[in-house]
C-alpha positions in Angstrom: 110.2 228.4 -26.8 112.5 228.9 -29.7 113.0 232.7 -30.1 113.2 234.2 -33.6 116.4 235.9 -34.6 116.5 239.7 -34.3 116.3 241.3 -37.7 114.3 244.1 -39.3 111.1 242.5 -37.9 110.7 242.5 -34.2 107.8 241.1 -32.3 106.6 242.1 -28.8 106.1 238.4 -28.3 106.8 235.4 -30.4 103.7 234.6 -32.5 102.3 231.1 -32.0 102.5 230.4 -35.7 106.0 231.8 -36.1 107.3 228.7 -37.8 104.5 228.9 -40.5 105.1 232.6 -41.4 106.6 233.2 -44.8 108.5 236.3 -45.6 107.6 238.0 -48.9 110.1 239.4 -51.3 109.4 240.8 -54.7 110.9 240.4 -58.2 110.3 243.3 -60.6 110.8 243.1 -64.3 111.0 246.3 -66.2 110.4 246.4 -69.9 112.7 249.3 -70.7 111.5 250.0 -74.2 107.9 250.6 -73.1 108.9 253.0 -70.3 108.3 256.7 -71.0 110.2 258.0 -67.9 107.2 259.4 -66.0 108.7 258.3 -62.6 105.5 257.3 -61.0 106.9 253.9 -60.0 109.9 255.6 -58.4 107.9 258.3 -56.6 105.2 256.0 -55.2 107.2 252.9 -54.3 106.7 252.4 -50.5 110.0 250.7 -50.0 112.1 252.8 -52.4 113.1 249.8 -54.4 113.2 251.6 -57.7 115.5 254.5 -58.8 116.1 256.4 -61.9 118.6 254.9 -64.4 121.4 256.9 -66.0 121.1 255.1 -69.3 118.5 255.9 -72.0 116.1 253.5 -73.6 115.3 253.4 -77.3 112.8 256.2 -77.0 115.3 258.5 -75.1 113.8 258.1 -71.6 115.4 257.1 -68.4 113.8 253.8 -67.2 113.9 252.8 -63.6 116.4 250.4 -62.1 115.2 247.7 -59.6 117.0 247.2 -56.3 115.7 244.0 -54.7 117.0 244.5 -51.1 113.8 246.2 -49.7 111.2 245.0 -52.1 108.2 243.3 -50.5 106.4 242.4 -53.7 103.5 244.7 -53.1 103.0 245.3 -56.8 102.2 249.0 -56.5 104.8 249.9 -59.1 103.0 247.7 -61.6 99.6 249.3 -60.8 100.8 252.9 -61.2 102.7 252.4 -64.4 100.6 254.0 -67.2 102.6 252.2 -70.0 102.4 248.7 -68.4 106.2 248.5 -68.5 106.5 246.8 -65.1 105.7 243.3 -64.0 105.9 242.5 -60.3 105.9 239.1 -58.7 105.7 237.9 -55.1 108.2 235.4 -53.9 107.8 233.7 -50.5 111.1 233.1 -48.6 111.4 230.9 -45.5 112.2 232.6 -42.3 115.2 231.1 -40.6 
């Protein structure tokens, strides 16, 4: 049986449908001028894919910055944003 490569995901056994499993990544778009700097998206992101920016938006707030390395596309940041300044999309990536 063809064993999967060892990466951040390890299995106690190789799943029977391993070849069909798609890995999810996320793409987050931040509309900086809508952000009021509440920090909910940063605080509640389960993968810590957002962090506070040093620059200011047109309203004088620090919008978040997206770091895509750990993002799984869960969309929680989009749901907790009270200003609707975040758009999250899921992207499926093939497992190699």
